[in-house]
C-alpha positions as a printed Julia matrix, in Angstrom:
104×3 Matrix{Float64}:
 23.96  -14.17  -81.16
 24.95  -10.47  -81.59
 21.42   -9.8   -80.56
 21.22  -11.82  -77.41
 25.33  -10.39  -76.09
 24.28   -6.73  -76.82
 20.89   -7.53  -74.34
 23.0    -9.31  -72.28
 25.9    -6.6   -71.43
 22.75   -3.93  -71.84
 20.72   -5.36  -69.09
 24.72   -5.8   -67.43
 25.68   -2.11  -67.31
 21.84   -1.46  -66.36
 22.62   -3.57  -62.86
 25.99   -2.18  -62.54
 24.42    1.24  -62.2
 21.32    0.46  -60.22
 23.91   -1.31  -57.43
 25.97    2.09  -57.83
 22.86    4.65  -57.25
 21.59    2.1   -54.25
 24.9     2.17  -52.63
 25.76    5.9   -53.53
 28.16    7.36  -50.72
 26.27    9.06  -48.35
 27.39   12.35  -47.75
 27.41   14.34  -44.15
 25.66   17.91  -43.61
 27.05   20.85  -42.1
 25.31   23.3   -40.51
 27.12   25.89  -42.3
 29.12   25.86  -45.63
 33.01   25.82  -45.51
 35.13   27.56  -47.92
 35.1    27.26  -51.28
 32.34   26.31  -53.37
 29.48   24.82  -51.39
 25.67   23.87  -52.44
 22.2    23.22  -50.1
 19.43   20.96  -50.73
 16.49   21.49  -47.5
 17.46   17.83  -45.58
 14.93   17.34  -42.27
 13.43   21.45  -42.56
 17.27   22.37  -42.73
 19.76   23.58  -45.08
 21.89   20.95  -45.36
 25.35   22.4   -46.37
 27.72   19.66  -48.89
 30.88   20.57  -51.31
 29.65   21.31  -54.73
 32.79   19.08  -56.56
 31.25   21.31  -59.98
 27.55   20.31  -59.43
 26.6    24.0   -59.9
 23.35   23.0   -57.89
 22.22   20.99  -54.7
 19.2    19.58  -56.52
 22.25   17.36  -58.16
 22.98   15.35  -55.61
 20.2    12.88  -54.59
 18.63   13.14  -50.72
 19.69    9.66  -49.74
 22.82   10.61  -50.51
 22.98   13.22  -47.54
 22.33   12.43  -44.06
 22.88   14.45  -40.55
 25.81   12.86  -38.79
 24.71   11.27  -35.84
 25.73   12.25  -32.25
 25.19   10.63  -29.49
 25.24   10.74  -25.83
 28.52    9.6   -23.75
 27.44    6.08  -22.19
 29.65    6.17  -19.21
 31.52    9.08  -17.38
 34.41   10.38  -18.19
 36.97   10.15  -15.75
 38.53   13.91  -14.55
 42.03   13.63  -13.82
 42.36   16.32  -11.19
 44.99   17.0    -8.38
 45.0    15.54   -4.88
 43.76   19.49   -3.52
 41.44   19.64   -5.87
 39.26   15.78   -5.43
 36.15   16.94   -3.88
 35.93   16.08    0.0
 39.47   16.87   -0.17
 39.23   20.13    1.97
 41.01   21.27    5.13
 39.47   20.71    8.06
 36.77   23.12    9.01
 36.33   25.18    5.96
 32.89   26.3     5.19
 33.57   27.7     1.76
 32.99   31.87    2.92
 33.74   34.59    1.63
 34.32   37.68    4.13
 33.49   35.81    6.64
 34.32   37.15   10.02
 37.49   35.31   11.95
 37.3    34.91   15.75
C-alpha cells in the first residue's frame, strides 16, 4: 500500500514536470543584448539574445522556449490627418510646383 502511494506520487510528479516543460514560457529573441547580463543561442541562423536570469550559457535555455517576435504588415491604410492646406490636390489654381520658373 505504501509502495503504491510512492509510485503514484512519482508518476504525478513526472506528469506535472512534463507539462511544465511542454508549456514553458516562450522568450522573445533580440538582435542585440541590452544592459545587464545577456546570453544567446543561435536560432534560425542568427544570435538570439535574451536575459541570462542566472544562466551562464545560452545552451541552458531550450530552443523551444525561444522565438523571434512576429511582425505583421498593417492590413488597412493608416489615415494621415493633414491640415487642409497640405491635403493632396488642394493647391492653388495654376501652381505648377516648379522652382525658379520665370514669371510673366
